[in-house]
C-alpha positions as CSV (number, residue, x, y, z in Angstrom):
1,M,-19.8,7.3,-1.0
2,L,-20.7,7.0,2.5
3,T,-24.0,8.1,3.6
4,D,-24.1,9.4,7.4
5,A,-26.3,5.9,8.4
6,M,-23.4,4.3,7.1
7,W,-21.0,5.7,8.8
8,R,-22.7,5.5,12.0
9,R,-22.4,1.7,11.8
10,L,-19.2,1.6,11.0
11,L,-17.3,3.9,13.6
12,P,-17.2,1.4,16.1
13,L,-16.0,-1.0,14.1
14,L,-12.8,0.8,13.6
15,P,-10.0,1.6,15.2
16,P,-9.5,4.3,17.9
17,Q,-9.2,7.5,16.2
18,K,-6.4,8.4,18.8
19,P,-3.8,5.6,20.1
20,R,-2.8,5.6,23.3
21,T,0.7,6.3,22.5
22,G,1.9,9.2,19.6
23,R,-0.4,12.0,17.7
24,P,-4.1,11.3,16.9
25,S,-4.7,10.0,13.5
26,L,-5.9,12.3,10.6
27,D,-9.8,11.9,10.0
28,H,-10.3,7.8,9.5
29,R,-13.8,9.2,7.4
30,C,-11.3,10.8,4.9
31,F,-9.2,7.7,4.9
32,L,-12.2,5.7,4.3
33,E,-13.8,7.8,1.6
34,A,-10.3,8.0,-0.1
35,V,-9.5,4.2,-0.4
36,L,-13.4,4.0,-1.7
37,W,-12.5,6.7,-4.4
38,L,-8.9,4.7,-5.3
39,A,-11.4,1.0,-5.2
40,R,-14.1,2.9,-7.7
41,T,-12.0,4.8,-10.0
42,G,-8.6,2.1,-10.2
43,A,-6.8,5.0,-10.1
44,P,-3.1,5.1,-9.3
45,W,-2.2,6.0,-5.7
46,R,-0.4,9.4,-6.8
47,D,-3.7,10.8,-8.4
48,L,-5.6,10.2,-5.2
49,P,-7.2,14.0,-4.9
50,E,-5.0,16.2,-2.5
51,D,-8.3,17.9,-0.9
52,V,-9.6,14.3,0.0
53,M,-5.7,12.6,1.4
54,N,-2.4,13.2,1.3
55,W,-1.7,9.6,-0.9
56,R,1.1,8.8,1.2
57,T,-0.7,8.7,4.4
58,A,-3.9,7.3,2.6
59,W,-1.1,4.1,1.2
60,R,1.2,3.9,5.2
61,R,-2.5,3.5,6.7
62,L,-3.9,1.2,4.5
63,Q,-0.7,-0.9,4.7
64,R,-1.1,-0.9,8.6
65,W,-5.0,-1.7,8.6
66,T,-4.3,-4.5,6.5
67,A,-1.4,-5.9,8.1
68,A,-3.6,-5.8,11.1
69,G,-6.5,-7.9,9.6
70,I,-8.9,-5.2,10.3
71,W,-10.7,-5.1,6.9
72,G,-11.7,-8.9,7.2
73,G,-12.9,-7.8,11.0
74,I,-15.1,-5.1,9.8
75,V,-16.7,-7.5,7.8
76,A,-16.5,-10.2,10.0
77,E,-18.5,-7.7,12.6
78,L,-21.3,-6.7,9.9
79,R,-22.2,-10.2,10.0
80,A,-23.0,-10.3,13.2
81,M,-25.5,-7.5,12.6
82,A,-27.1,-9.1,10.2
83,P,-30.8,-10.5,11.2
84,N,-30.2,-13.0,9.0
85,A,-26.8,-15.0,8.7
86,G,-28.4,-16.8,5.8
87,W,-26.7,-20.5,6.8
88,D,-29.5,-22.2,5.5
89,A,-27.6,-22.2,2.1
90,H,-23.9,-20.6,0.9
91,L,-22.9,-20.6,-2.5
92,L,-19.6,-20.5,-4.1
93,D,-17.6,-19.3,-7.0
94,S,-14.3,-18.2,-8.6
95,S,-13.8,-15.1,-10.7
96,V,-10.3,-14.8,-12.9
97,I,-9.3,-11.2,-12.5
98,R,-7.2,-9.6,-15.2
99,A,-4.1,-8.2,-13.8
100,H,-2.2,-5.2,-15.3
101,A,1.2,-5.0,-15.9
102,H,1.9,-2.9,-12.8
103,A,0.8,-5.9,-10.7
104,A,4.0,-8.0,-12.2
105,G,7.6,-7.3,-10.5
106,A,7.6,-7.5,-6.8
107,R,9.9,-9.5,-5.2
108,H,9.0,-12.8,-4.0
109,T,10.1,-11.8,-0.4
110,S,7.7,-9.1,-0.8
111,G,4.9,-11.6,0.1
112,E,2.0,-13.7,-1.7
113,Q,1.3,-12.6,-5.2
114,A,-1.3,-15.4,-6.5
115,L,-0.6,-14.7,-10.0
116,G,-0.6,-16.9,-13.0
117,R,-1.1,-17.4,-16.8
118,S,-4.6,-18.6,-18.1
119,R,-7.0,-18.3,-21.1
120,G,-7.5,-14.6,-20.0
121,G,-3.9,-13.7,-20.2
122,F,-1.9,-12.9,-16.8
123,S,-4.1,-13.0,-14.0
124,T,-5.7,-13.9,-10.5
125,K,-8.6,-16.0,-9.6
126,L,-10.9,-14.8,-6.6
127,H,-12.6,-17.4,-5.1
128,L,-15.8,-16.1,-2.8
129,R,-18.1,-17.8,-0.3
130,A,-21.6,-16.0,0.1
131,D,-24.6,-16.7,2.1
132,A,-28.0,-17.3,1.2
133,E,-28.5,-13.3,0.7
134,G,-25.6,-12.7,-1.4
135,R,-23.4,-11.2,0.3
136,P,-19.8,-12.2,0.8
137,V,-18.8,-14.2,3.7
138,A,-15.1,-15.6,3.0
139,L,-12.7,-14.8,-0.5
140,H,-9.0,-16.6,-1.2
141,L,-6.7,-15.8,-3.9
142,T,-4.6,-17.9,-6.4
143,G,-3.5,-18.0,-9.6
144,G,-5.6,-17.7,-12.4
145,E,-4.8,-21.6,-14.3
146,R,-5.7,-22.6,-10.9
147,H,-8.6,-25.3,-10.5
148,D,-11.9,-23.7,-8.6
149,L,-11.8,-27.4,-6.4
150,L,-8.4,-25.7,-5.0
151,G,-10.3,-22.9,-3.6
152,V,-13.0,-24.7,-1.2
153,G,-10.7,-25.4,1.6
154,P,-9.3,-22.2,2.4
155,L,-12.8,-20.8,2.0
156,F,-14.1,-23.1,4.4
157,E,-11.1,-21.9,6.7
158,Q,-12.5,-18.6,6.7
159,G,-16.0,-17.5,8.0
160,A,-17.0,-18.5,10.8
161,L,-19.0,-16.2,13.2
162,R,-20.0,-16.0,16.6
163,S,-23.8,-15.6,17.5
164,G,-23.0,-14.3,21.2
165,K,-24.2,-17.2,22.5
166,R,-22.0,-20.0,24.8
167,G,-20.4,-22.3,22.4
168,R,-18.1,-22.6,18.8
169,P,-18.7,-20.3,16.3
170,R,-20.7,-21.4,13.7
171,W,-19.2,-22.3,10.3
172,K,-21.3,-24.6,9.0
173,P,-23.7,-24.2,6.0
174,D,-27.2,-26.7,5.9
175,A,-26.4,-27.0,2.1
176,V,-23.3,-25.9,-0.8
177,I,-24.6,-24.6,-3.8
178,A,-21.9,-24.7,-7.1
179,D,-22.0,-25.2,-10.5
180,K,-20.6,-28.1,-12.5
181,A,-16.8,-27.1,-11.4
182,Y,-17.2,-28.3,-8.5
183,S,-19.1,-31.7,-9.1
184,A,-16.2,-33.6,-7.6
185,A,-17.1,-37.6,-5.9
186,W,-14.2,-36.4,-2.9
187,L,-16.0,-33.2,-2.0
188,L,-19.1,-34.6,-2.4
189,D,-18.4,-36.9,0.0
190,V,-16.7,-34.3,2.8
191,L,-19.6,-31.8,2.6
192,R,-22.4,-35.2,3.4
193,R,-19.9,-36.5,6.0
194,K,-20.1,-32.5,7.6
195,R,-24.0,-33.1,7.4
196,I,-23.8,-30.2,4.2
197,V,-26.3,-31.1,1.2
198,P,-24.1,-30.8,-1.6
199,I,-26.4,-28.7,-4.4
200,I,-23.7,-28.9,-7.2
201,P,-25.0,-30.7,-11.1
202,S,-23.0,-33.4,-12.0
203,R,-20.4,-33.7,-14.7
204,A,-20.4,-36.5,-17.2
205,D,-17.4,-38.2,-16.0
206,Q,-19.2,-37.9,-12.4
207,P,-21.3,-40.2,-10.2
208,R,-24.6,-38.7,-10.6
209,N,-25.1,-36.4,-7.2
210,P,-28.4,-37.6,-5.4
211,D,-28.6,-34.9,-3.5
212,F,-29.0,-31.9,-6.5
213,D,-32.1,-30.2,-6.1
214,R,-33.0,-27.6,-9.6
215,A,-35.0,-25.5,-7.7
216,A,-32.6,-24.9,-5.6
217,Y,-29.7,-24.6,-7.5
218,R,-31.8,-21.9,-9.3
219,R,-30.2,-19.5,-6.2
220,R,-26.7,-19.6,-7.0
221,N,-27.7,-17.1,-9.3
222,L,-26.7,-14.7,-6.2
223,V,-23.2,-15.4,-6.3
224,E,-22.4,-14.2,-10.0
225,R,-24.8,-11.3,-9.1
226,L,-22.3,-10.5,-6.0
227,V,-19.0,-11.0,-8.2
228,G,-20.7,-8.1,-10.7
229,K,-21.3,-6.0,-7.4
230,L,-17.6,-6.5,-6.9
231,K,-16.5,-5.4,-9.8
232,Q,-18.5,-2.5,-10.0
233,F,-15.2,-0.8,-8.1
234,R,-12.6,-1.4,-10.9
235,R,-9.6,-2.1,-8.6
236,V,-11.4,-5.4,-8.1
237,A,-12.4,-6.0,-11.5
238,T,-8.6,-5.3,-12.9
239,R,-6.1,-6.4,-10.9
240,Y,-3.4,-3.3,-10.1
241,D,-1.5,-3.9,-6.8
242,K,1.5,-6.7,-6.9
243,L,0.9,-8.5,-3.4
244,D,-2.1,-10.3,-2.6
245,A,-2.6,-8.5,0.7
246,H,-3.2,-5.4,-1.0
247,Y,-5.8,-6.3,-3.7
248,L,-7.4,-8.6,-1.1
249,A,-8.0,-5.4,1.0
250,F,-9.5,-3.7,-1.6
251,V,-11.6,-7.2,-2.5
252,Q,-12.9,-6.5,1.5
253,I,-13.2,-3.0,1.0
254,A,-15.7,-3.5,-1.8
255,S,-17.3,-6.4,0.2
256,L,-18.4,-4.7,3.4
257,M,-20.1,-1.8,1.3
258,V,-22.2,-4.8,0.2
259,W,-22.8,-5.5,3.8
260,L,-23.3,-1.7,4.4
261,R,-25.7,-1.6,1.8
262,S,-27.8,-4.8,2.5
263,F,-28.9,-2.9,5.5
264,G,-30.4,-0.2,3.7
265,D,-28.2,2.7,5.2
266,K,-29.4,5.5,2.8
267,T,-29.5,8.2,4.4
């Protein structure tokens, strides 16, 4: 799934092939192709073709990279490379992810699980923040029955971007575009205090939002299309992983592919 141009862009962002101590790692490109194959097909780990990589080796390395926060770091580096950072508007949305029966059963001491019961059954809710070009900026998981508003705070705690200049990294877009699920007076007040324009339609039980711009609101389809791009990876569209960290790793892997494709790296 990785073209040579994509690989050349990714290579400087990966951990060193040979650590300071111990044996050199097996080829990083083989590992990335292995996890991309798993993400794309939704297959169990033991079904990973042996000629691609031993599934135990791939599983252990995924655990290590996930614990070290490498996937999120790669996405952040790709964002920093983009000629247009898309700060004129950020878009919020969420999607309920149906959880497979295999996602249940982890011990509570193993880690966060963000699983719950919604109208769709046993599920997780994936909260997303996208930039003005429809590329992923921040991700957060809650149980499937939790309200969309509960994801707003964690989404804005992530996604700060250093421009390479002195000073604080930028985290604040000029505007936020979201649907009626985010129509809450307290959220609109918070955004205005931060000098962020809330382009959010009002619910019938909420005061009218004077900042709502219908023409600008049409751009919200970009985050919906982003959800569709991420769900092309079957391991994102259905949750098979027991722990949040491992499911989120596959969402981040799908996200880095969205970023790589946005650069037009095809050969």
